[in-house]
ROBAZA-323713 format. One record per residue (C-alpha): residue number from 1; residue in one letter; z negated, x negated, y. Coordinates in steps of 0.25 Angstrom, whole numbers. Example, Ala and Ser with C-alpha at 12.3 -4.5 7.8 and 13.67 -1.06 7.14 Angstrom:
BEGIN
+-----+--------+-------+-------+-------+
! num ! residu !    zz !    xx !    yy !
+-----+--------+-------+-------+-------+
!   1 !      A !   -31 !   -49 !   -18 !
!   2 !      S !   -29 !   -55 !    -4 !
+-----+--------+-------+-------+-------+
END
This chain:
BEGIN
+-----+--------+-------+-------+-------+
! num ! residu !    zz !    xx !    yy !
+-----+--------+-------+-------+-------+
!   1 !      X !  -224 !   250 !   -76 !
!   2 !      X !  -231 !   256 !   -63 !
!   3 !      X !  -225 !   255 !   -49 !
!   4 !      X !  -234 !   248 !   -38 !
!   5 !      X !  -236 !   257 !   -27 !
!   6 !      X !  -241 !   252 !   -13 !
!   7 !      X !  -245 !   260 !    -1 !
!   8 !      X !  -245 !   255 !    13 !
!   9 !      X !  -259 !   256 !    20 !
!  10 !      X !  -258 !   262 !    33 !
!  11 !      X !  -269 !   260 !    44 !
!  12 !      X !  -277 !   271 !    50 !
!  13 !      X !  -288 !   273 !    59 !
!  14 !      X !  -298 !   270 !    48 !
!  15 !      X !  -292 !   257 !    43 !
!  16 !      X !  -288 !   250 !    57 !
!  17 !      X !  -298 !   240 !    63 !
!  18 !      X !  -296 !   238 !    78 !
!  19 !      X !  -300 !   224 !    82 !
!  20 !      X !  -302 !   219 !    97 !
!  21 !      X !  -294 !   207 !   102 !
!  22 !      X !  -294 !   200 !   116 !
!  23 !      X !  -282 !   194 !   122 !
!  24 !      X !  -282 !   184 !   133 !
!  25 !      X !  -270 !   185 !   142 !
!  26 !      X !  -271 !   172 !   149 !
!  27 !      X !  -257 !   165 !   149 !
!  28 !      X !  -251 !   176 !   139 !
!  29 !      X !  -237 !   181 !   141 !
!  30 !      X !  -238 !   196 !   144 !
!  31 !      X !  -228 !   201 !   135 !
!  32 !      X !  -231 !   193 !   123 !
!  33 !      X !  -246 !   195 !   124 !
!  34 !      X !  -244 !   210 !   126 !
!  35 !      X !  -235 !   211 !   114 !
!  36 !      X !  -245 !   205 !   105 !
!  37 !      X !  -257 !   213 !   110 !
!  38 !      X !  -248 !   226 !   108 !
!  39 !      X !  -246 !   222 !    94 !
!  40 !      X !  -261 !   221 !    92 !
!  41 !      X !  -264 !   234 !    99 !
!  42 !      X !  -254 !   241 !    89 !
!  43 !      X !  -260 !   234 !    77 !
!  44 !      X !  -248 !   226 !    73 !
!  45 !      X !  -256 !   214 !    70 !
!  46 !      X !  -263 !   221 !    58 !
!  47 !      X !  -258 !   221 !    44 !
!  48 !      X !  -261 !   236 !    43 !
!  49 !      X !  -253 !   240 !    56 !
!  50 !      X !  -248 !   254 !    55 !
!  51 !      X !  -239 !   260 !    67 !
!  52 !      X !  -246 !   274 !    68 !
!  53 !      X !  -260 !   269 !    68 !
!  54 !      X !  -267 !   261 !    79 !
!  55 !      X !  -270 !   248 !    71 !
!  56 !      X !  -271 !   240 !    84 !
!  57 !      X !  -283 !   232 !    90 !
!  58 !      X !  -290 !   232 !   103 !
!  59 !      X !  -284 !   221 !   113 !
!  60 !      X !  -291 !   216 !   125 !
!  61 !      X !  -283 !   207 !   135 !
!  62 !      X !  -290 !   198 !   145 !
!  63 !      X !  -285 !   190 !   156 !
!  64 !      X !  -273 !   199 !   158 !
!  65 !      X !  -270 !   193 !   172 !
!  66 !      X !  -267 !   179 !   166 !
!  67 !      X !  -255 !   184 !   158 !
!  68 !      X !  -241 !   178 !   161 !
!  69 !      X !  -227 !   183 !   161 !
!  70 !      X !  -215 !   174 !   157 !
!  71 !      X !  -203 !   172 !   166 !
!  72 !      X !  -202 !   179 !   179 !
!  73 !      X !  -209 !   192 !   174 !
!  74 !      X !  -221 !   190 !   183 !
!  75 !      X !  -212 !   192 !   195 !
!  76 !      X !  -201 !   200 !   189 !
!  77 !      X !  -208 !   210 !   180 !
!  78 !      X !  -211 !   223 !   186 !
!  79 !      X !  -221 !   234 !   182 !
!  80 !      X !  -218 !   248 !   188 !
!  81 !      X !  -226 !   260 !   188 !
!  82 !      X !  -221 !   274 !   192 !
!  83 !      X !  -230 !   285 !   198 !
!  84 !      X !  -221 !   297 !   194 !
!  85 !      X !  -217 !   300 !   208 !
!  86 !      X !  -203 !   297 !   214 !
!  87 !      X !  -204 !   283 !   220 !
!  88 !      X !  -217 !   280 !   212 !
!  89 !      X !  -212 !   268 !   205 !
!  90 !      X !  -220 !   255 !   208 !
!  91 !      X !  -216 !   241 !   204 !
!  92 !      X !  -225 !   229 !   202 !
!  93 !      X !  -222 !   215 !   198 !
!  94 !      X !  -229 !   209 !   186 !
!  95 !      X !  -235 !   198 !   196 !
!  96 !      X !  -241 !   209 !   205 !
!  97 !      X !  -246 !   217 !   193 !
!  98 !      X !  -252 !   205 !   186 !
!  99 !      X !  -261 !   202 !   199 !
! 100 !      X !  -264 !   217 !   201 !
! 101 !      X !  -267 !   223 !   187 !
! 102 !      X !  -264 !   212 !   176 !
! 103 !      X !  -269 !   221 !   165 !
! 104 !      X !  -258 !   231 !   167 !
! 105 !      X !  -247 !   221 !   163 !
! 106 !      X !  -254 !   219 !   150 !
! 107 !      X !  -257 !   234 !   148 !
! 108 !      X !  -243 !   238 !   151 !
! 109 !      X !  -236 !   228 !   142 !
! 110 !      X !  -245 !   231 !   130 !
! 111 !      X !  -243 !   247 !   132 !
! 112 !      X !  -228 !   245 !   132 !
! 113 !      X !  -229 !   238 !   119 !
! 114 !      X !  -237 !   249 !   112 !
! 115 !      X !  -232 !   262 !   106 !
! 116 !      X !  -229 !   274 !   115 !
! 117 !      X !  -238 !   284 !   109 !
! 118 !      X !  -252 !   288 !   107 !
! 119 !      X !  -254 !   277 !    97 !
! 120 !      X !  -249 !   267 !   107 !
! 121 !      X !  -259 !   273 !   118 !
! 122 !      X !  -270 !   271 !   108 !
! 123 !      X !  -266 !   257 !   106 !
! 124 !      X !  -265 !   254 !   121 !
! 125 !      X !  -280 !   258 !   123 !
! 126 !      X !  -284 !   246 !   114 !
! 127 !      X !  -279 !   237 !   125 !
! 128 !      X !  -289 !   231 !   135 !
! 129 !      X !  -283 !   222 !   146 !
! 130 !      X !  -293 !   215 !   156 !
! 131 !      X !  -291 !   205 !   168 !
! 132 !      X !  -299 !   193 !   166 !
! 133 !      X !  -306 !   187 !   154 !
! 134 !      X !  -317 !   198 !   152 !
! 135 !      X !  -316 !   211 !   144 !
! 136 !      X !  -327 !   221 !   141 !
! 137 !      X !  -324 !   222 !   126 !
! 138 !      X !  -333 !   211 !   121 !
! 139 !      X !  -341 !   220 !   112 !
! 140 !      X !  -328 !   222 !   103 !
! 141 !      X !  -328 !   207 !   100 !
! 142 !      X !  -313 !   205 !   103 !
! 143 !      X !  -306 !   194 !    96 !
! 144 !      X !  -296 !   185 !   104 !
! 145 !      X !  -282 !   188 !   101 !
! 146 !      X !  -273 !   176 !   101 !
! 147 !      X !  -258 !   176 !   102 !
+-----+--------+-------+-------+-------+
END
C-alpha cells in the first residue's frame, strides 16, 4: 500500500497573471472600498495566493472625489503630516482634504493596509487613483470591479 503525497503549489513571478480592474468610487464608503482594493492589490482574491509573492492585480480608482464617510468622520477625522522640523506638524480635516486633494485620502488608506516592506511598496505601485471619470489606462482593457 503506497502513501499519497501531495505538494503545495506556490506562485512565482512566472505563474502569476496580473489583471487590470477599474473601481468607481461614487457613493462608496472609504474604508470598506479601500479594504477590498487592498485585498485585490495583495492577490488575496486568487486561489494561488502566496504571501511572499506579488500575486496582486492592477487597480484603477476613478471618481475618488465622490466617496463618502460614515458618521461624523467628514468633520472629525484629521489627516496630519510632519515635516521633520520642530513645530512642523500640520493637520487637515477630511472635509478640507477631500476638496483639495481627494486622491490622497484613497492612497493613504490603501497604503496603510498593505505590508510595510519592499513587497508592499511594489504592490502599492499598482494602484492608480484619478479625480473624475477618465483614466489613461484604456489600452490595458480594465474590467469593472464590483463590490
